[in-house]
BAFI-3210 file (N, C-alpha, C; in Angstrom, 3 decimals, decimal comma, padded with zeros to 6 digits):
// residues 207
n [1|2|3|4|5|6|7|8|9|10|11|12|13|14|15|16|17|18|19|20|21|22|23|24|25|26|27|28|29|30|31|32|33|34|35|36|37|38|39|40|41|42|43|44|45|46|47|48|49|50|51|52|53|54|55|56|57|58|59|60|61|62|63|64|65|66|67|68|69|70|71|72|73|74|75|76|77|78|79|80|81|82|83|84|85|86|87|88|89|90|91|92|93|94|95|96|97|98|99|100|101|102|103|104|105|106|107|108|109|110|111|112|113|114|115|116|117|118|119|120|121|122|123|124|125|126|127|128|129|130|131|132|133|134|135|136|137|138|139|140|141|142|143|144|145|146|147|148|149|150|151|152|153|154|155|156|157|158|159|160|161|162|163|164|165|166|167|168|169|170|171|172|173|174|175|176|177|178|179|180|181|182|183|184|185|186|187|188|189|190|191|192|193|194|195|196|197|198|199|200|201|202|203|204|205|206|207]
n.u [-057,198|-058,360|-058,890|-060,863|-061,514|-063,666|-064,604|-065,484|-065,533|-068,255|-070,868|-069,303|-068,144|-067,280|-065,298|-064,687|-062,446|-062,945|-062,208|-064,241|-066,169|-067,417|-069,773|-069,928|-072,640|-073,790|-076,679|-078,944|-081,685|-083,401|-085,018|-085,690|-083,553|-081,634|-082,950|-082,983|-080,250|-079,543|-081,182|-080,067|-077,527|-077,680|-076,771|-074,047|-073,964|-075,016|-072,953|-071,733|-071,564|-073,717|-072,962|-074,712|-075,274|-076,982|-080,174|-081,899|-084,790|-088,073|-089,050|-086,747|-085,571|-087,455|-087,267|-084,581|-084,707|-086,479|-084,874|-083,044|-080,537|-077,545|-076,958|-075,865|-076,478|-076,299|-076,970|-076,653|-073,451|-072,814|-071,090|-071,220|-073,620|-074,951|-076,524|-078,902|-080,297|-081,755|-082,571|-080,553|-077,479|-074,249|-073,652|-076,165|-076,879|-075,005|-075,964|-078,305|-077,111|-075,886|-078,136|-079,216|-077,232|-077,380|-079,623|-078,916|-076,781|-073,841|-070,318|-067,269|-063,853|-060,514|-057,336|-055,651|-054,940|-057,821|-059,418|-061,669|-063,564|-066,056|-069,326|-070,439|-073,318|-076,461|-077,410|-075,490|-072,990|-069,756|-067,004|-063,608|-060,435|-057,914|-056,036|-057,600|-058,475|-060,422|-062,145|-064,582|-067,847|-069,292|-072,365|-075,191|-076,413|-074,851|-072,285|-068,989|-066,420|-063,229|-060,311|-057,694|-055,576|-057,131|-058,020|-059,803|-061,008|-063,289|-066,523|-067,839|-070,776|-072,003|-071,404|-068,257|-065,684|-062,403|-059,469|-056,746|-053,328|-053,181|-055,234|-057,025|-059,342|-061,387|-063,772|-066,525|-069,869|-073,262|-074,933|-072,961|-070,505|-067,560|-065,478|-062,675|-060,627|-062,482|-063,057|-065,293|-066,308|-068,427|-068,689|-066,810|-065,006|-062,642|-059,965|-058,450|-055,911|-055,547|-054,051|-052,928|-051,380|-049,550|-051,861|-053,496|-055,612|-054,746|-055,075|-054,652|-055,035|-055,074|-053,474]
n.v [104,415|102,619|103,036|102,064|102,227|101,868|101,555|104,112|107,704|108,223|106,947|105,925|103,567|103,605|102,231|102,092|101,287|100,971|101,412|100,102|100,646|098,354|096,311|092,954|090,913|088,229|086,614|085,352|083,426|085,295|088,024|090,365|090,969|091,790|094,053|095,705|096,114|097,579|099,863|100,957|101,673|103,155|105,808|105,329|103,084|103,989|104,938|102,795|099,764|097,026|093,674|090,905|087,761|084,685|084,083|085,793|087,727|088,830|090,727|091,816|092,834|094,848|096,459|097,430|098,815|100,860|102,199|103,223|102,083|100,720|097,549|094,103|090,598|087,063|083,538|081,156|079,718|080,312|082,373|085,945|086,818|088,795|092,073|093,707|096,495|099,683|100,930|102,877|104,697|104,538|107,162|108,320|107,207|108,450|111,022|110,773|110,260|112,747|114,384|113,286|113,860|116,620|117,014|116,433|117,331|118,311|118,064|119,003|118,549|119,961|118,613|118,216|117,008|115,907|116,597|115,478|116,189|116,113|114,602|112,745|113,165|111,476|111,497|113,298|113,898|113,506|114,223|113,699|114,291|113,738|112,520|111,384|111,955|110,794|111,468|111,244|109,679|108,054|108,305|106,102|106,211|108,315|109,326|108,934|109,590|108,874|109,742|109,154|107,913|106,632|107,179|106,054|106,625|106,331|104,638|103,153|103,552|104,323|104,742|104,314|104,887|104,214|104,879|104,827|103,826|102,754|102,098|102,650|101,344|101,541|100,240|098,564|098,943|097,638|097,995|099,536|100,209|099,578|100,305|099,300|099,750|098,422|096,178|094,908|095,524|094,736|094,317|094,704|094,020|094,396|096,803|097,498|097,390|098,250|097,299|098,016|096,240|095,476|095,127|093,685|093,422|093,590|092,701|093,562|092,916|095,119|095,314]
n.w [-059,718|-062,400|-065,944|-068,676|-072,131|-074,867|-078,369|-080,858|-081,275|-081,109|-079,108|-076,964|-074,639|-071,317|-068,803|-065,422|-062,861|-059,444|-055,958|-053,564|-050,601|-048,304|-046,436|-045,419|-044,818|-043,043|-043,075|-040,628|-039,444|-038,456|-039,368|-038,057|-036,386|-038,212|-039,269|-037,001|-036,631|-038,957|-038,658|-036,346|-037,151|-039,464|-040,358|-040,731|-042,444|-044,843|-046,315|-047,402|-049,446|-049,073|-048,796|-048,996|-047,626|-047,478|-045,945|-047,702|-048,312|-049,494|-047,720|-046,536|-048,840|-049,585|-047,331|-047,464|-049,868|-049,174|-047,379|-049,073|-049,484|-050,930|-052,277|-052,606|-053,204|-052,304|-052,467|-049,759|-049,590|-052,199|-054,629|-054,862|-057,145|-058,457|-058,488|-056,468|-056,786|-055,996|-058,493|-058,781|-058,437|-056,816|-056,387|-056,045|-053,610|-052,008|-052,137|-050,645|-048,185|-047,737|-047,442|-045,123|-043,250|-043,237|-041,759|-039,235|-036,436|-037,673|-038,001|-039,335|-039,245|-039,464|-040,705|-038,488|-035,103|-033,505|-030,498|-028,192|-025,401|-024,406|-024,067|-026,852|-028,428|-029,204|-032,608|-033,438|-035,916|-036,796|-038,754|-039,455|-040,805|-039,827|-036,955|-033,870|-030,460|-027,917|-025,029|-023,795|-023,490|-026,337|-027,449|-028,144|-031,433|-032,220|-034,540|-035,668|-037,937|-038,641|-040,243|-039,660|-037,034|-034,038|-030,661|-027,966|-024,867|-023,384|-022,931|-025,916|-027,505|-029,756|-033,283|-034,714|-036,997|-038,209|-040,084|-039,874|-038,995|-036,453|-033,547|-030,476|-028,258|-025,452|-024,370|-025,943|-025,828|-025,525|-028,584|-029,682|-032,284|-033,960|-036,604|-038,224|-040,765|-042,516|-041,015|-038,648|-035,330|-032,716|-030,038|-027,144|-024,384|-022,974|-022,802|-025,906|-028,386|-031,816|-034,854|-038,141|-040,426|-043,260|-044,782|-043,072|-040,245|-036,887|-033,428|-029,942|-026,641|-023,853|-020,680]
ca.u [-058,412|-058,051|-059,906|-060,885|-062,397|-063,836|-065,427|-065,000|-065,969|-069,692|-071,277|-068,152|-068,378|-066,152|-065,318|-063,775|-062,221|-062,963|-062,166|-065,506|-066,264|-068,586|-069,947|-070,518|-073,592|-074,262|-078,001|-079,465|-083,103|-084,193|-084,942|-085,811|-082,210|-081,006|-083,618|-082,527|-078,860|-079,528|-081,773|-079,155|-076,276|-077,984|-075,911|-072,766|-074,139|-075,383|-071,711|-071,160|-072,377|-073,943|-072,859|-075,578|-075,214|-077,863|-081,621|-082,446|-086,205|-088,735|-089,183|-085,445|-085,427|-088,278|-086,704|-083,379|-085,130|-087,047|-083,753|-082,197|-079,193|-077,055|-076,624|-075,799|-076,775|-076,040|-077,453|-075,650|-072,536|-072,543|-070,456|-072,156|-073,891|-075,644|-076,856|-080,294|-080,208|-082,989|-082,482|-079,784|-076,046|-073,633|-073,756|-077,482|-076,835|-074,237|-076,865|-079,154|-076,278|-075,724|-079,393|-079,351|-076,286|-077,846|-080,690|-078,317|-075,694|-072,684|-069,109|-066,118|-062,659|-059,323|-056,569|-054,826|-055,513|-059,092|-059,536|-063,040|-063,675|-067,478|-070,116|-070,943|-074,717|-077,208|-077,746|-074,305|-072,172|-068,483|-066,016|-062,300|-059,470|-056,682|-056,137|-058,584|-058,411|-061,768|-062,143|-065,947|-068,675|-069,952|-073,688|-075,889|-076,985|-073,819|-071,413|-067,704|-065,627|-061,874|-059,449|-056,385|-055,569|-058,163|-057,857|-061,076|-060,845|-064,608|-067,333|-068,349|-072,129|-072,419|-070,651|-066,966|-064,823|-061,060|-058,730|-055,321|-052,495|-053,428|-056,384|-057,201|-060,721|-061,473|-064,867|-067,674|-071,040|-074,387|-075,328|-071,797|-069,949|-066,261|-065,021|-061,260|-060,243|-063,545|-063,320|-066,327|-066,348|-069,649|-068,641|-065,430|-065,073|-061,351|-059,254|-057,775|-055,212|-055,741|-052,950|-053,133|-050,054|-049,518|-053,218|-054,171|-055,938|-054,329|-055,547|-053,871|-055,711|-054,209|-053,655]
ca.v [104,005|102,276|103,413|101,368|102,909|101,117|102,211|105,365|108,912|108,129|105,769|105,393|102,942|103,794|101,362|102,587|100,431|101,757|100,725|100,344|100,307|097,500|095,393|091,661|090,553|086,849|086,618|084,152|083,228|086,340|089,282|091,489|091,297|092,558|095,352|096,486|096,497|098,637|101,068|101,522|102,149|103,665|106,915|104,786|102,118|104,641|105,202|101,511|098,777|095,843|092,392|090,099|086,324|083,914|084,004|087,041|087,545|090,007|091,731|092,489|093,591|096,050|097,282|098,093|099,786|102,023|102,892|103,735|101,541|099,987|096,227|092,927|089,439|085,730|082,443|080,529|078,828|080,778|083,674|086,999|086,628|089,920|093,182|094,130|097,900|100,436|101,769|104,064|104,491|104,889|108,616|108,628|106,868|109,492|112,168|110,498|110,458|114,180|114,914|112,832|114,589|117,995|117,040|116,215|118,262|117,772|118,835|118,525|119,141|119,989|117,381|118,095|116,091|116,294|116,178|115,653|115,925|116,151|113,478|112,849|112,819|110,831|112,403|114,037|113,270|114,220|113,679|114,317|113,651|113,388|111,663|111,821|111,460|110,994|111,181|111,141|108,623|108,231|107,747|105,386|107,134|109,261|108,762|109,581|109,020|109,368|109,330|108,743|107,058|106,993|106,704|106,270|106,225|106,175|103,612|103,415|103,035|104,746|104,190|104,953|104,248|104,782|104,359|105,029|102,647|102,191|102,611|102,101|101,488|101,000|099,258|098,737|098,480|097,196|098,980|100,197|099,636|100,123|099,810|099,601|099,236|097,551|095,101|095,412|095,014|095,236|094,078|094,710|094,165|094,824|097,781|096,780|098,146|097,719|097,618|097,675|095,927|094,679|094,833|092,814|094,032|092,804|093,249|093,205|093,391|095,798|094,911]
ca.w [-060,422|-063,789|-066,920|-069,953|-073,080|-076,110|-079,377|-081,421|-080,583|-080,852|-078,350|-076,236|-073,341|-070,413|-067,628|-064,399|-061,704|-058,229|-054,681|-052,899|-049,189|-048,167|-045,325|-045,727|-043,768|-043,121|-042,462|-039,983|-039,713|-037,808|-040,115|-037,130|-035,907|-039,290|-039,319|-035,846|-036,887|-039,967|-038,078|-035,348|-037,750|-040,797|-040,806|-041,185|-043,536|-046,097|-047,044|-047,809|-050,138|-048,258|-049,470|-048,142|-047,886|-046,608|-046,112|-048,232|-048,656|-050,039|-046,666|-046,438|-050,080|-049,481|-046,256|-047,962|-050,879|-048,483|-046,756|-050,165|-049,353|-052,085|-051,774|-053,482|-052,364|-052,839|-051,651|-048,907|-050,280|-053,551|-054,775|-055,222|-058,568|-059,059|-057,613|-056,408|-056,431|-056,156|-059,690|-058,429|-058,394|-055,544|-056,250|-055,486|-052,187|-051,339|-052,016|-049,493|-047,009|-047,535|-046,921|-043,744|-042,419|-043,108|-040,775|-037,932|-036,123|-038,372|-037,744|-040,073|-038,685|-040,309|-040,653|-037,303|-034,121|-032,898|-029,104|-027,710|-023,964|-024,065|-024,555|-028,219|-028,211|-030,272|-033,703|-033,886|-036,945|-036,836|-039,686|-039,240|-041,704|-039,128|-035,780|-032,879|-029,088|-027,391|-023,598|-023,289|-024,058|-027,624|-027,199|-029,197|-032,403|-032,658|-035,566|-035,893|-039,023|-038,433|-041,340|-039,156|-035,858|-033,067|-029,284|-027,283|-023,475|-022,770|-023,602|-027,263|-027,695|-031,091|-034,417|-034,939|-037,999|-038,246|-041,235|-039,673|-038,804|-035,131|-032,802|-029,136|-027,797|-024,095|-024,341|-026,841|-025,089|-026,352|-029,585|-030,247|-033,508|-034,316|-037,902|-038,421|-042,087|-042,999|-040,060|-037,746|-033,956|-032,086|-028,598|-026,671|-022,934|-022,451|-023,647|-026,997|-029,426|-033,159|-035,748|-039,544|-040,941|-044,489|-045,224|-042,107|-038,958|-035,737|-032,166|-028,764|-025,451|-022,915|-019,294]
c.u [-058,080|-059,212|-059,751|-061,865|-062,454|-064,686|-064,791|-065,499|-067,442|-069,994|-070,152|-068,617|-067,128|-066,343|-064,277|-063,666|-062,136|-062,809|-063,418|-065,431|-067,535|-068,578|-070,475|-071,378|-074,062|-075,580|-078,296|-080,933|-083,988|-084,029|-084,982|-084,453|-081,476|-081,615|-083,113|-081,098|-078,793|-080,091|-080,816|-077,944|-076,476|-077,091|-074,543|-072,938|-074,447|-074,152|-071,096|-072,108|-072,512|-073,860|-073,553|-075,540|-076,200|-079,321|-082,229|-083,892|-086,814|-088,885|-087,890|-085,205|-086,197|-087,732|-085,498|-083,699|-085,680|-085,960|-082,821|-080,739|-078,830|-076,545|-076,553|-076,014|-076,442|-076,649|-076,309|-074,780|-072,204|-071,761|-071,536|-072,366|-074,600|-075,931|-078,353|-080,293|-081,547|-082,840|-081,712|-078,313|-075,532|-073,724|-075,102|-077,524|-076,065|-075,062|-077,794|-078,371|-076,120|-076,976|-079,596|-078,459|-076,704|-078,952|-080,176|-077,271|-074,417|-071,493|-067,957|-064,881|-061,531|-058,482|-055,622|-055,535|-056,763|-059,149|-060,944|-063,119|-065,126|-068,175|-070,589|-072,363|-075,354|-077,614|-076,580|-073,527|-070,904|-067,537|-064,711|-061,248|-058,195|-056,907|-057,162|-058,311|-059,737|-061,797|-063,537|-066,724|-069,245|-071,303|-074,240|-076,564|-076,030|-072,888|-070,146|-066,957|-064,239|-060,972|-058,094|-056,503|-056,610|-057,847|-059,129|-060,962|-062,176|-065,403|-067,855|-069,707|-072,689|-071,590|-069,384|-066,216|-063,486|-060,271|-057,227|-054,559|-052,752|-054,685|-056,394|-058,633|-060,831|-062,536|-065,892|-068,873|-072,155|-074,827|-074,168|-071,239|-068,644|-065,801|-063,576|-060,821|-061,200|-063,798|-064,218|-066,239|-067,578|-069,731|-067,182|-065,460|-063,776|-060,713|-058,377|-057,103|-055,402|-054,588|-053,316|-051,763|-050,159|-050,899|-054,021|-054,416|-055,519|-054,807|-054,666|-054,571|-054,688|-054,487|-054,193]
c.v [103,797|102,653|102,550|102,078|102,109|101,916|103,486|106,542|108,843|106,852|105,121|104,768|103,094|102,916|101,866|101,570|101,308|100,855|101,097|099,931|099,486|096,759|094,082|091,244|089,124|086,764|085,283|084,009|084,330|087,657|090,482|091,922|092,144|093,958|096,258|096,976|097,663|099,934|101,757|102,185|102,727|104,823|106,445|103,922|102,780|104,965|103,942|100,765|097,570|094,594|091,369|088,642|085,625|084,042|085,351|086,804|088,864|091,109|092,525|093,344|094,906|097,014|098,076|099,117|101,044|102,848|103,527|103,303|100,761|098,633|095,202|091,713|088,146|084,701|081,846|079,583|079,236|082,084|084,698|086,984|087,813|090,987|093,404|095,544|098,582|101,438|103,050|103,689|104,803|106,392|109,020|108,315|107,917|110,766|112,000|110,714|111,940|114,808|114,525|113,634|116,042|118,125|116,814|117,291|117,662|118,686|118,222|119,283|119,158|118,743|117,296|117,183|116,684|115,736|116,506|115,246|115,936|114,920|113,742|112,313|112,175|111,845|113,217|113,220|114,098|113,502|114,431|113,560|113,187|112,431|112,226|111,170|111,808|110,534|110,916|110,080|109,028|107,535|106,987|106,388|108,211|108,564|109,594|108,840|109,661|108,836|108,822|107,777|107,549|106,378|107,058|105,725|105,947|105,106|104,083|102,742|103,425|104,068|105,009|104,172|104,980|104,099|104,550|103,719|101,980|102,806|101,967|102,384|100,822|099,919|099,592|098,129|098,125|098,319|099,683|099,466|100,350|099,467|100,265|098,936|098,137|096,323|095,644|094,716|095,606|094,903|093,979|094,989|094,688|095,862|097,064|097,760|097,434|098,199|097,203|097,510|095,034|094,222|093,958|093,586|093,081|093,496|092,758|093,793|093,991|095,287|096,059]
c.w [-061,889|-064,693|-068,164|-070,868|-074,359|-077,072|-079,896|-080,617|-080,212|-080,086|-077,577|-074,924|-072,497|-069,188|-066,647|-063,270|-060,464|-057,012|-053,900|-051,438|-048,985|-046,839|-045,881|-044,543|-044,004|-042,359|-041,796|-040,333|-039,186|-038,557|-039,184|-036,593|-036,943|-039,378|-038,197|-036,051|-037,869|-039,390|-037,112|-035,995|-039,147|-041,237|-041,298|-042,428|-044,866|-046,940|-047,628|-048,747|-049,215|-049,128|-048,581|-048,581|-046,946|-046,973|-046,515|-048,659|-049,101|-048,993|-046,496|-047,670|-050,006|-048,445|-046,749|-049,041|-050,218|-047,802|-047,790|-049,997|-050,613|-051,607|-052,903|-052,602|-053,078|-051,913|-050,842|-049,729|-051,695|-053,517|-055,092|-056,727|-059,202|-058,035|-057,629|-055,875|-056,657|-057,300|-059,417|-058,400|-057,005|-055,311|-055,662|-054,003|-051,402|-051,185|-050,823|-048,203|-046,693|-046,944|-045,469|-042,818|-042,234|-042,081|-039,369|-037,671|-036,664|-038,165|-038,505|-039,615|-039,718|-040,022|-039,466|-036,300|-033,492|-031,481|-028,629|-026,247|-023,488|-024,617|-025,982|-028,206|-029,441|-031,333|-034,209|-034,912|-037,108|-037,787|-039,505|-040,047|-041,006|-037,982|-034,798|-031,535|-028,431|-025,935|-023,045|-024,057|-025,416|-027,522|-028,397|-030,126|-032,856|-033,640|-035,692|-036,989|-038,976|-039,546|-040,905|-037,999|-034,852|-031,712|-028,531|-025,869|-022,775|-023,528|-024,954|-027,408|-029,055|-032,155|-034,632|-036,002|-038,018|-039,354|-041,094|-039,508|-037,462|-034,529|-031,423|-028,711|-026,440|-023,992|-025,430|-026,127|-026,065|-027,301|-030,243|-031,449|-033,825|-035,611|-038,096|-039,719|-042,540|-042,107|-038,958|-036,388|-033,275|-030,597|-028,177|-025,178|-022,338|-023,371|-024,664|-027,952|-030,762|-034,036|-037,159|-040,173|-042,172|-044,924|-044,279|-040,812|-037,843|-034,456|-031,026|-027,552|-024,488|-021,505|-018,447]
res [m|a|h|l|q|t|g|g|e|a|g|v|m|r|v|k|q|k|n|l|r|c|f|e|v|a|l|g|g|d|s|d|e|f|f|a|f|v|n|a|h|e|p|l|l|v|s|y|i|l|l|i|v|g|n|f|n|s|a|i|d|q|f|l|r|e|k|s|l|v|y|a|w|a|k|e|g|q|s|l|v|g|k|t|l|k|d|q|s|v|a|a|a|q|t|v|q|s|q|t|q|n|q|t|q|s|q|t|q|a|a|d|t|l|v|l|r|r|t|i|r|s|g|e|s|i|a|h|n|g|d|a|i|i|y|a|r|i|n|n|g|a|e|l|s|i|g|g|n|a|v|v|f|a|p|l|a|g|a|l|s|a|q|g|e|t|a|f|v|s|t|i|v|r|g|g|l|f|v|f|h|e|t|v|y|d|r|l|e|n|p|t|r|f|f|f|e|n|g|i|v|r|t|e|e|s|e]
***
């Protein structure tokens, strides 16, 4: 993280460069589809900035403000030209995330390999810094955040993110969401391996 500082001791302005996690959302003409997506994956999205391109309107603006999500938007064909935030910082959004997680069953694991053989139920939120092997179904409304590699042998109907070098997912069913190094997959019919090489996500379907 880079730091820039200007001015004297009084009234110092400090500028910090940070790496931010974000989703880019290309809106179509159906706002209800966007509302349903956010409602289904809100526990995951609250940790990200939404970069919205397309048919942004007052209804979507109000909806995102009520959700306390942080977002920026641009018209179709334009670069992102500004932010429409709810008078809050990313830190405030993280506070909302913390409050949400305190209302659900939350589990944080150590950095060794996490092995789950039971169904991950709706409302559960599991964070793990290391690798994970999951043998049971991840239900819709459940959230897993894996800092390392992830192997999922059962259907994924909830939200799973992984930041390791490799991942394997058997199937993603309706409502499921898999995020691998900021790349989003919401439907997967065949078992697939994911690789992160030289900053690029690659996939390979298994036989």
